[in-house]
C-alpha distance (Angstrom), angle and dihedral (degrees) to the residues before:
residue distance angle dihedral
M1 . . .
Q2 3.70 . .
E3 3.78 122.5 .
L4 3.82 115.8 -124.9
D5 3.79 133.3 -154.0
V6 3.75 129.3 -178.1
Q7 3.78 94.2 -93.8
T8 3.80 93.2 48.8
I9 3.80 91.2 49.9
F10 3.75 93.8 49.5
G11 3.82 90.5 49.1
V12 3.70 92.3 50.4
L13 3.83 93.6 48.5
L14 3.71 91.1 45.2
R15 3.80 93.1 54.6
K16 3.80 88.0 51.0
C17 3.82 97.3 43.7
K18 3.73 93.7 117.6
L19 3.81 91.7 57.2
I20 3.73 93.2 45.0
I21 3.86 91.7 52.4
L22 3.83 87.9 49.4
F23 3.79 91.8 52.7
T24 3.79 90.7 45.4
I25 3.78 91.6 53.0
I26 3.86 93.5 45.4
G27 3.84 89.5 49.5
A28 3.85 92.6 52.3
L29 3.78 92.4 46.5
L30 3.89 94.4 48.1
F31 3.86 93.1 46.5
G32 3.87 91.1 42.5
A33 3.88 93.5 47.6
Y34 3.85 91.6 46.2
T35 3.86 92.1 51.0
R36 3.75 90.6 44.9
F37 3.77 100.0 49.3
F38 3.88 107.8 23.0
V39 3.79 107.7 28.1
A40 3.89 112.5 84.4
E41 3.64 119.9 -134.0
T42 3.78 119.1 -108.9
Y43 3.79 131.8 -148.2
K44 3.72 129.9 -155.1
S45 3.73 129.1 -153.9
E46 3.86 122.9 179.3
F47 3.78 145.1 169.8
E48 3.74 136.8 179.2
M49 3.82 133.4 -122.9
Y50 3.83 123.8 -160.6
V51 3.82 113.9 -137.2
I52 3.82 115.2 -133.9
S53 3.86 112.2 -168.1
Y54 3.79 99.5 -164.6
R55 3.76 137.3 23.0
D56 3.71 96.2 -163.7
Q57 3.83 106.0 114.4
N58 3.80 93.2 -162.6
S59 3.89 88.2 68.2
T60 3.80 94.3 55.8
T61 3.75 126.4 93.4
A62 3.76 125.8 -125.9
Q63 3.75 90.9 -99.1
G64 3.94 94.3 49.5
I65 3.70 129.0 -88.4
S66 3.78 119.9 6.6
S67 3.83 124.3 -112.3
S68 3.84 90.5 -106.3
Q69 3.85 90.4 54.2
L70 3.77 90.2 51.2
M71 3.80 91.8 52.0
A72 3.79 91.3 48.6
A73 3.85 88.8 49.0
Q74 3.80 88.6 52.4
D75 3.72 91.1 53.4
L76 3.79 91.9 47.6
V77 3.79 91.1 56.0
N78 3.84 89.9 72.9
E79 3.82 89.7 45.2
Y80 3.83 90.0 53.3
I81 3.71 90.0 54.0
V82 3.75 92.8 56.5
V83 3.84 92.8 43.0
M84 3.94 89.1 51.3
D85 3.83 89.3 57.9
N86 3.85 89.8 59.9
D87 3.74 115.7 113.1
R88 3.90 88.6 -131.5
V89 3.87 92.2 61.2
L90 3.86 93.8 38.2
Q91 3.82 90.4 51.7
S92 3.71 90.2 54.1
V93 3.81 89.0 52.0
A94 3.82 89.4 48.4
N95 3.86 89.6 53.4
S96 3.71 92.3 48.9
L97 3.90 89.7 45.7
Q98 3.87 89.8 52.7
K99 3.78 90.5 58.4
R100 3.85 87.0 60.1
G101 3.80 90.1 54.8
Y102 3.90 98.3 -98.7
T103 3.80 124.7 116.7
M104 3.88 118.8 -154.8
T105 3.66 135.8 156.6
T106 3.72 122.7 -131.5
K107 3.90 89.2 -109.8
A108 3.76 88.8 55.4
L109 3.75 92.5 47.2
R110 3.80 92.6 49.4
S111 3.79 89.4 54.1
V112 3.80 96.0 54.5
L113 3.84 100.4 36.3
K114 3.68 124.6 85.6
L115 3.82 127.3 -176.2
S116 3.79 123.5 -171.5
A117 3.74 140.5 162.7
V118 3.76 115.0 -106.8
N119 3.88 103.8 -122.0
S120 3.84 107.7 -61.1
T121 3.83 96.7 -36.4
A122 3.74 135.4 109.9
M123 3.84 88.2 -104.3
L124 3.80 121.5 118.0
R125 3.79 117.4 -158.9
V126 3.85 118.6 -156.9
S127 3.84 119.9 -165.6
A128 3.82 133.4 174.6
V129 3.81 123.1 -163.0
T130 3.99 120.3 -162.6
T131 3.64 140.3 141.5
D132 3.82 91.8 -101.8
P133 3.85 120.1 65.2
A134 3.85 92.0 -154.8
L135 3.84 91.1 51.6
S136 3.86 91.9 49.7
Q137 3.86 89.2 53.3
A138 3.88 91.6 43.5
I139 3.84 90.7 53.8
C140 3.77 93.3 49.0
Q141 3.83 90.6 46.7
A142 3.71 89.5 51.7
V143 3.80 92.9 50.4
S144 3.87 90.6 46.8
E145 3.82 89.7 56.3
V146 3.75 99.3 40.0
A147 3.76 103.1 36.1
P148 3.82 102.8 63.7
G149 3.83 93.1 54.5
Q150 3.79 93.4 43.3
F151 3.77 93.6 47.5
A152 3.89 91.0 48.0
D153 3.85 90.0 48.5
I154 3.70 95.3 48.0
M155 3.77 101.3 34.2
K156 3.79 94.1 39.6
L157 3.87 100.1 -166.9
S158 3.79 97.9 46.2
S159 3.72 139.8 63.5
V160 3.83 143.1 175.7
E161 3.69 135.2 -129.2
V162 3.81 122.2 -148.3
M163 3.85 106.9 -129.2
A164 3.93 96.9 -160.5
P165 3.82 135.1 -7.6
P166 3.83 113.6 -97.8
Q167 3.81 116.6 -94.7
K168 3.82 128.1 -139.9
G169 3.81 114.1 -74.8
V170 3.76 118.7 -88.5
K171 3.73 125.1 -150.4
N172 3.82 109.7 -79.7
G173 3.77 103.8 172.9
P174 2.90 175.7 176.7
S175 3.73 100.4 -86.5
L176 3.86 111.9 -143.5
V177 3.76 92.7 -164.2
R178 3.78 93.6 50.3
S179 3.89 91.4 48.8
T180 3.73 92.5 47.8
A181 3.75 92.1 51.0
L182 3.81 91.7 48.0
G183 3.81 89.6 51.0
A184 3.79 89.6 50.4
I185 3.77 92.3 51.2
I186 3.86 94.6 46.2
G187 3.89 89.0 48.9
L188 3.75 91.8 49.2
V189 3.89 95.0 46.6
L190 3.81 93.9 42.7
S191 3.76 95.2 48.6
A192 3.84 93.0 46.3
A193 3.86 89.9 49.9
I194 3.81 93.6 49.7
I195 3.74 91.5 48.5
I196 3.78 92.2 50.9
V197 3.69 94.8 46.1
L198 3.83 92.1 48.2
F199 3.81 89.8 50.7
M200 3.76 93.7 49.7
L201 3.82 91.1 51.3
D202 3.81 91.7 48.7
N203 3.84 108.0 100.1
T204 3.80 97.3 174.6
V205 3.86 118.6 118.0
K206 3.79 112.5 -117.9
D207 3.85 104.4 -175.2
E208 3.79 143.9 -23.0
R209 3.75 93.0 -76.4
D210 3.77 91.0 52.8
L211 3.92 90.1 49.8
R212 3.84 91.8 49.4
R213 3.81 92.0 52.9
R214 3.79 92.0 47.3
M215 3.94 91.9 47.1
N216 3.82 93.2 46.3
N217 3.85 93.8 -107.8
I218 3.81 96.5 -52.8
P219 3.89 107.1 163.9
V220 3.78 117.3 -99.4
L221 3.74 111.3 -127.1
G222 3.76 98.9 -163.5
M223 3.89 146.2 -28.6
V224 3.77 127.3 -120.4
P225 3.81 107.1 -128.1
S226 3.80 121.2 -130.5
F227 3.77 115.1 -93.9
Q228 3.86 93.5 -156.5
R229 3.79 122.7 93.7
K230 3.74 129.6 -173.5
T231 3.78 120.3 -105.5
K232 3.75 124.1 -141.3
K233 3.75 89.5 -98.4
G234 3.86 91.8 56.9
G235 3.80 96.6 -102.4
H236 3.71 130.3 115.2
R237 3.75 133.5 -111.7
H238 3.84 133.7 -176.7
A239 3.82 117.8 -106.8
């Protein structure tokens, strides 16, 4: 197996640049075509809920909730995310969704729903990603109706307020540009790796310089000339 340095690797890849470019283009076309014709488009609908830690008006300041309440609400956001993943809550969402003409299991809901805290605030963002924009909206609507009551019942001293009703799902993916770029990168890296591996496994002597390197710079006494000469038609024949 041949030893490689940076200069040798660069030289090998440079000599095979046309092949690398070809593989890069093929990879981009394959990934782009697969994404275009075989990957379904997804649509995302989302809304936000504001977490309120206490309902007791006597504990609020003149400007609204106190800083301690705000910090408590921020902590509750993470607890709401865990509660929302419970089958009891998801089943209530599924029941509400069924009234809208959609049937989904709690497992299916869990796979399309995503809950996250908005930065470091007491805001909870809920999103649903499906292949149907109307379904994504319906799921978010069901959550917005069910979650406040479920959270208040489970958490007791806290509640949430829906900031705005969910809108119809907007296109979320897939990204044809991103898939094409990924295919090009994979084609580039894969072709370069194959070329380098084949070069390392090649034990044939190419020229005098290659022979010197393999023989630890032992002087070359002579070279055997080629006994082939070109014919008029561009072929070769033995002398």
